[in-house]
C-alpha positions as CSV (number, residue, x, y, z in Angstrom):
1,X,-7.3,-32.7,-7.1
2,X,-10.0,-35.1,-6.2
3,X,-11.4,-33.2,-3.3
4,X,-13.6,-30.1,-3.4
5,X,-12.3,-26.6,-2.6
6,X,-13.9,-23.2,-2.0
7,X,-15.0,-22.1,-5.5
8,X,-14.5,-18.4,-4.8
9,X,-10.7,-18.9,-4.8
10,X,-10.7,-20.5,-8.2
11,X,-11.6,-17.1,-9.8
12,X,-9.2,-15.0,-7.7
13,X,-6.5,-13.4,-9.8
14,X,-3.0,-14.8,-9.5
15,X,-0.4,-12.8,-7.5
16,X,0.7,-10.0,-9.8
17,X,4.3,-9.6,-8.7
18,X,5.0,-13.4,-9.1
19,X,3.7,-13.2,-12.6
20,X,5.9,-10.2,-13.6
21,X,9.0,-11.7,-12.0
22,X,8.4,-14.8,-14.1
23,X,9.0,-12.7,-17.2
24,X,12.7,-12.3,-16.3
25,X,13.3,-15.7,-14.6
26,X,16.6,-17.2,-15.7
27,X,17.7,-14.1,-17.6
28,X,21.0,-12.3,-17.1
29,X,21.5,-8.6,-18.0
30,X,24.5,-7.0,-19.6
31,X,26.5,-4.4,-17.7
32,X,25.7,-1.8,-20.3
33,X,22.0,-2.3,-19.9
34,X,21.2,-3.7,-16.5
35,X,17.8,-4.5,-15.3
36,X,15.8,-1.6,-13.9
37,X,13.2,-3.2,-11.7
38,X,10.2,-1.0,-10.9
39,X,7.7,-3.8,-10.4
40,X,7.6,-4.4,-6.6
41,X,7.3,-1.6,-4.0
42,X,10.4,-2.2,-1.9
43,X,12.9,0.2,-0.4
44,X,16.0,0.6,-2.5
45,X,18.2,0.7,0.6
46,X,18.7,-1.6,3.7
47,X,17.6,-0.9,7.2
48,X,20.2,1.1,9.3
49,X,22.9,-0.8,11.1
50,X,21.6,0.8,14.3
51,X,18.5,-1.3,13.9
52,X,20.1,-4.5,12.7
53,X,22.7,-4.4,15.5
54,X,19.8,-4.0,18.0
55,X,18.0,-7.0,16.5
56,X,21.2,-9.0,16.6
57,X,21.5,-8.4,20.3
58,X,17.8,-9.2,20.9
59,X,18.1,-12.5,19.0
60,X,20.5,-13.8,21.7
61,X,17.8,-13.0,24.3
62,X,16.2,-16.2,25.6
63,X,12.7,-14.6,25.4
64,X,12.9,-13.2,21.9
65,X,11.5,-16.4,20.3
66,X,8.2,-16.4,22.2
67,X,4.8,-15.3,21.2
68,X,3.7,-11.8,22.0
69,X,0.2,-10.7,23.1
70,X,-2.3,-11.3,20.3
71,X,-2.8,-7.5,19.7
72,X,0.9,-6.9,19.8
73,X,3.6,-6.0,22.2
74,X,2.1,-3.5,24.7
75,X,5.1,-1.1,24.4
76,X,4.7,-1.1,20.6
77,X,1.0,-0.4,20.8
78,X,1.7,2.5,23.2
79,X,4.5,3.9,21.1
80,X,2.4,3.7,17.9
81,X,-0.5,5.4,19.6
82,X,1.8,8.2,20.8
83,X,3.4,8.5,17.3
84,X,0.0,8.7,15.5
85,X,-1.4,11.1,18.1
86,X,1.5,13.5,17.7
87,X,1.5,13.2,13.9
88,X,-2.3,13.8,13.5
89,X,-2.6,16.2,16.5
90,X,-5.2,13.8,18.0
91,X,-5.9,11.5,20.9
92,X,-5.3,7.8,19.9
93,X,-5.1,5.3,22.7
94,X,-3.2,1.9,22.8
95,X,-6.6,0.1,23.0
96,X,-7.3,1.5,19.5
97,X,-4.2,-0.4,18.1
98,X,-3.6,-3.9,16.9
99,X,-0.2,-5.0,15.5
100,X,-0.4,-7.3,12.4
101,X,1.9,-9.2,10.1
102,X,2.2,-6.4,7.6
103,X,-0.4,-4.1,6.2
104,X,-1.8,-6.8,3.9
105,X,-2.8,-8.8,7.0
106,X,-4.2,-5.7,8.6
107,X,-6.5,-5.2,5.6
108,X,-7.5,-8.9,5.4
109,X,-8.4,-9.1,9.1
110,X,-10.3,-5.9,9.0
111,X,-12.3,-6.9,5.9
112,X,-13.0,-10.3,7.4
113,X,-14.7,-8.6,10.3
114,X,-16.4,-5.8,8.4
115,X,-18.0,-7.7,5.5
116,X,-19.7,-11.0,5.0
117,X,-20.3,-13.0,1.8
118,X,-22.8,-11.1,-0.4
119,X,-21.9,-7.7,1.1
120,X,-20.4,-4.9,-1.0
121,X,-17.3,-2.7,-0.5
122,X,-16.5,0.5,-2.5
123,X,-13.1,0.2,-4.0
124,X,-11.7,3.0,-6.2
125,X,-10.0,2.0,-9.4
126,X,-7.2,1.2,-10.0
127,X,-7.0,-0.8,-6.8
128,X,-4.1,-2.5,-5.1
129,X,-4.4,-6.0,-6.4
130,X,-4.4,-7.8,-3.0
131,X,-7.4,-5.7,-1.9
132,X,-9.4,-6.9,-4.8
133,X,-8.1,-10.5,-4.4
134,X,-9.1,-10.7,-0.8
135,X,-12.6,-9.4,-1.4
136,X,-13.1,-11.9,-4.2
137,X,-11.9,-14.7,-1.9
138,X,-14.3,-13.6,0.8
139,X,-17.3,-13.6,-1.6
140,X,-17.6,-9.8,-1.0
141,X,-18.5,-7.8,-4.1
142,X,-16.1,-4.9,-4.9
143,X,-18.1,-2.0,-6.3
144,X,-15.6,0.0,-8.3
145,X,-15.3,3.8,-8.3
146,X,-14.2,4.9,-11.8
147,X,-10.6,5.9,-12.3
148,X,-10.4,9.7,-12.8
149,X,-7.2,10.6,-14.7
150,X,-8.6,14.1,-15.1
151,X,-8.3,14.3,-11.3
152,X,-4.8,12.9,-11.3
153,X,-6.2,9.6,-9.9
154,X,-8.2,11.1,-7.0
155,X,-11.6,9.4,-6.6
156,X,-14.8,11.5,-6.6
157,X,-16.9,11.3,-3.4
158,X,-20.0,12.3,-5.3
159,X,-19.6,9.2,-7.6
160,X,-19.1,7.1,-4.4
161,X,-22.4,8.5,-3.0
162,X,-24.3,7.2,-6.0
163,X,-22.8,3.7,-5.7
164,X,-23.8,3.1,-2.0
165,X,-26.5,0.5,-1.7
166,X,-28.2,-1.5,1.1
167,X,-25.4,-4.1,1.1
168,X,-22.5,-1.6,1.2
169,X,-20.4,-2.1,4.3
170,X,-17.2,0.0,3.8
171,X,-15.3,2.4,1.6
172,X,-11.6,1.7,1.0
173,X,-9.1,4.6,0.3
174,X,-5.4,4.2,-0.2
175,X,-3.4,7.5,0.1
176,X,-0.7,8.0,-1.0
177,X,-2.1,5.6,-3.5
178,X,-0.9,2.3,-4.7
179,X,-0.7,2.0,-7.7
180,X,-1.1,5.6,-8.9
181,X,1.0,7.5,-6.4
182,X,-1.9,10.0,-6.1
183,X,-2.1,11.9,-2.8
184,X,-5.7,12.6,-1.8
185,X,-6.4,16.2,-0.7
186,X,-7.5,16.6,2.9
187,X,-10.9,17.9,1.8
188,X,-11.5,14.8,-0.3
189,X,-10.6,12.5,2.6
190,X,-13.0,14.5,4.8
191,X,-15.8,14.2,2.3
192,X,-15.4,10.5,2.1
193,X,-15.3,10.4,5.9
194,X,-18.6,12.3,6.1
195,X,-20.1,10.1,3.5
196,X,-19.2,6.9,5.4
197,X,-20.3,8.3,8.7
198,X,-23.7,9.5,7.3
199,X,-24.4,6.1,5.8
200,X,-23.1,4.0,8.8
201,X,-20.1,2.6,6.9
202,X,-16.5,2.0,7.8
203,X,-13.9,4.2,6.1
204,X,-10.9,1.9,5.6
205,X,-8.0,4.3,5.2
206,X,-4.8,2.7,4.1
207,X,-1.9,5.0,4.8
208,X,1.0,2.6,4.3
209,X,3.0,5.4,2.5
210,X,2.2,8.3,4.9
211,X,5.9,8.7,5.7
212,X,6.6,9.6,2.1
213,X,4.1,12.4,1.6
214,X,5.3,15.2,-0.7
215,X,4.9,17.7,2.1
216,X,5.3,17.6,5.9
217,X,2.4,17.6,8.2
218,X,-0.8,15.5,8.8
219,X,-2.6,14.8,5.5
220,X,-6.1,15.0,7.1
221,X,-7.8,15.9,10.4
222,X,-10.1,12.8,10.8
223,X,-8.5,11.7,14.1
224,X,-9.3,15.1,15.7
225,X,-13.0,14.3,15.5
226,X,-13.9,12.9,19.0
227,X,-16.0,10.2,17.3
228,X,-13.5,9.1,14.7
229,X,-13.5,5.6,15.9
230,X,-17.1,5.1,15.0
231,X,-16.1,5.3,11.3
232,X,-12.4,5.1,10.7
233,X,-10.4,1.9,10.3
234,X,-6.8,3.0,9.8
235,X,-4.2,0.7,8.2
236,X,-0.4,1.3,8.3
237,X,2.8,-0.5,7.6
238,X,6.3,-0.3,9.1
239,X,7.7,-2.2,6.2
240,X,8.6,0.7,4.0
241,X,9.6,3.3,6.5
242,X,12.1,1.1,8.4
243,X,12.9,-1.3,5.5
244,X,11.2,-4.3,7.3
245,X,9.4,-5.9,4.3
246,X,10.6,-9.4,5.2
247,X,9.8,-9.0,8.9
248,X,6.1,-8.4,8.3
249,X,4.8,-5.8,10.7
250,X,1.8,-3.4,10.2
251,X,-1.1,-2.1,12.2
252,X,-4.9,-1.5,12.5
253,X,-6.1,1.6,14.4
254,X,-9.8,1.4,15.0
255,X,-12.6,1.2,17.6
256,X,-11.6,-1.1,20.5
257,X,-14.6,-3.3,19.8
258,X,-13.3,-3.9,16.2
259,X,-9.8,-4.5,17.7
260,X,-11.3,-7.2,19.9
261,X,-12.9,-9.0,16.9
262,X,-9.7,-8.6,14.9
263,X,-7.8,-10.3,17.7
264,X,-10.1,-13.3,17.4
265,X,-9.2,-13.7,13.7
266,X,-5.5,-13.0,14.4
267,X,-5.4,-15.7,17.0
268,X,-6.6,-18.2,14.4
269,X,-4.3,-17.2,11.5
270,X,-1.0,-16.2,13.2
271,X,-1.4,-15.9,17.0
272,X,0.5,-12.6,16.7
273,X,2.7,-10.7,14.3
274,X,6.4,-11.9,14.2
275,X,8.0,-10.8,17.4
276,X,11.3,-9.6,15.8
277,X,9.4,-7.4,13.4
278,X,7.5,-5.9,16.3
279,X,10.8,-5.3,18.2
280,X,12.2,-3.6,15.1
281,X,9.1,-1.4,14.7
282,X,9.3,-0.4,18.4
283,X,13.0,0.4,18.1
284,X,12.3,2.4,15.0
285,X,9.7,4.6,16.6
286,X,12.1,5.4,19.4
287,X,15.4,5.8,17.6
288,X,15.1,6.3,13.8
289,X,13.4,9.6,13.2
290,X,16.5,10.9,11.5
291,X,16.7,7.8,9.2
292,X,13.0,8.3,8.3
293,X,13.4,12.1,7.6
294,X,16.4,11.4,5.3
295,X,14.6,8.7,3.4
296,X,11.5,10.9,3.0
297,X,13.7,13.5,1.4
298,X,15.3,10.9,-0.8
299,X,11.9,9.7,-2.1
300,X,10.7,13.2,-2.7
301,X,13.8,13.8,-4.8
302,X,13.3,10.6,-6.8
303,X,9.7,11.6,-7.5
304,X,10.8,15.1,-8.6
305,X,13.6,13.6,-10.8
306,X,11.1,11.2,-12.5
307,X,8.7,14.1,-13.1
308,X,11.5,16.2,-14.6
309,X,12.6,13.4,-16.8
310,X,9.1,13.1,-18.2
311,X,8.8,16.8,-18.7
312,X,12.1,17.0,-20.6
313,X,11.2,14.3,-23.1
314,X,8.6,13.9,-25.8
315,X,7.8,10.3,-24.8
316,X,4.4,9.4,-26.0
317,X,4.0,7.9,-22.5
318,X,2.0,10.2,-20.2
319,X,2.7,10.6,-16.5
320,X,-0.8,10.7,-15.1
321,X,0.1,10.8,-11.4
322,X,3.2,10.4,-9.2
323,X,3.8,10.4,-5.4
324,X,5.4,8.4,-2.5
325,X,6.6,5.2,-4.2
326,X,4.7,5.2,-7.4
327,X,4.1,6.7,-10.8
328,X,1.1,5.8,-13.0
329,X,1.8,6.1,-16.7
330,X,-0.5,5.9,-19.8
331,X,1.3,4.0,-22.5
332,X,1.1,5.1,-26.2
333,X,0.1,1.8,-27.8
334,X,-3.7,2.2,-28.0
335,X,-5.6,-1.0,-27.6
336,X,-2.5,-3.1,-27.0
337,X,-3.0,-5.3,-23.9
338,X,-1.1,-3.9,-20.9
339,X,0.6,-7.2,-20.2
340,X,1.9,-7.3,-23.8
341,X,3.3,-3.8,-23.4
342,X,4.9,-4.5,-20.0
343,X,6.4,-7.8,-21.1
344,X,7.9,-6.2,-24.2
345,X,9.5,-3.5,-22.0
346,X,11.0,-6.3,-19.9
347,X,12.2,-8.3,-22.9
348,X,13.5,-5.5,-25.1
349,X,14.4,-2.7,-22.6
350,X,15.3,-4.6,-19.5
351,X,12.7,-2.5,-17.7
352,X,10.4,-4.5,-15.4
353,X,7.1,-2.9,-14.4
354,X,3.5,-3.9,-13.7
355,X,0.7,-3.5,-16.3
356,X,-2.3,-1.5,-15.2
357,X,-4.6,-4.4,-16.0
358,X,-3.4,-6.1,-12.8
359,X,-5.0,-3.3,-10.8
360,X,-8.5,-3.8,-12.2
361,X,-10.8,-3.4,-15.2
362,X,-10.4,-0.5,-17.5
363,X,-6.6,-0.2,-16.8
364,X,-5.2,-1.8,-20.0
365,X,-3.8,1.5,-21.1
366,X,-1.6,2.1,-18.1
367,X,1.6,0.9,-16.4
368,X,2.7,1.2,-12.7
369,X,6.3,2.2,-12.0
370,X,7.3,1.6,-8.4
371,X,10.4,3.9,-8.5
372,X,11.4,3.8,-4.8
373,X,14.2,1.3,-5.4
374,X,15.6,3.3,-8.4
375,X,18.3,5.9,-7.7
376,X,17.6,9.5,-8.6
377,X,20.4,9.5,-11.2
378,X,18.8,6.5,-13.0
379,X,15.5,8.3,-13.8
380,X,16.7,9.7,-17.1
381,X,17.8,6.2,-18.1
382,X,14.4,4.7,-17.3
383,X,12.7,7.4,-19.4
384,X,15.2,6.8,-22.2
385,X,14.2,3.2,-22.3
386,X,10.6,4.1,-22.4
387,X,11.3,6.3,-25.4
388,X,13.3,3.6,-27.1
389,X,10.3,1.2,-26.9
390,X,8.5,3.4,-29.4
């Protein structure tokens, strides 16, 4: 190119899933050893016909192609506020809600408003790669909380306290976590909340996978605090719970003043989230509780089956943490680069996963297994292939 570009984006990491998918491009896989794809976090089942039939009817509606309000369809904002209020036992109003084109956009819009170039954001390691990429592109410095395998991947609030400086603007937590699957205890989330509130920071809490928690009930009580909106910026996705990954719909729940600023950014980048995705989310909140409950049980059984398969085998691979959609595994090949290990698994075992190095520094010894699209009965086969790689 002969024209200048923003130099910050020259140094942003390449999209991780695109790179891993390139490892198997053009390949075919034998029936006796088909591909087991645990790279991307996607549901292993389609949306229910009840939903797709509803969207089919809507698509014939002359108004279904139009923009919605910038912050989202008012009925969807109300429905999500009611859902979250019931789930957390709290009072969340529609004016606290903005609907976005997926949770990635929710994060990007929130960070665009919360931090300016030169500011800092606390980001526990390993971090969801798009979170790091966006901060790098903004010129915001990610200050990494160390990975704590001894705590099954749960970050330490005391370590975070020591890393807060005059340029810190926010703390980011993802629970259940991507990539580790770790579910943060309520007391840990509360301690991070108090830390953020005391220091005048935003606590950006990404709960994309809340619908796949290992136990029923609210995972924390932050929304019961009457002043939660002074600190919490909550991110959520409908993509996994209703199988809407291609329809792109997520949300931000935050102080109305932040929602107003987010709407300004949204108007510039997308006007509004895709209407059909919003309609799908609205229908899901009103009609698909049974579908959600069944899939929650399915994911729990898959996580249990994976854990059992690891316990039943002397693998060399160590299961560090598991939950929701993900397992984080320490590989047994010492100083071998994680990309080399993951690529060899793809080449020799037809097992596609993501190396830990794509989730931040110090993660070369790990692999992420996104097991949500793998049937429970295939977990022993996946573990068998790991063992064969030795």
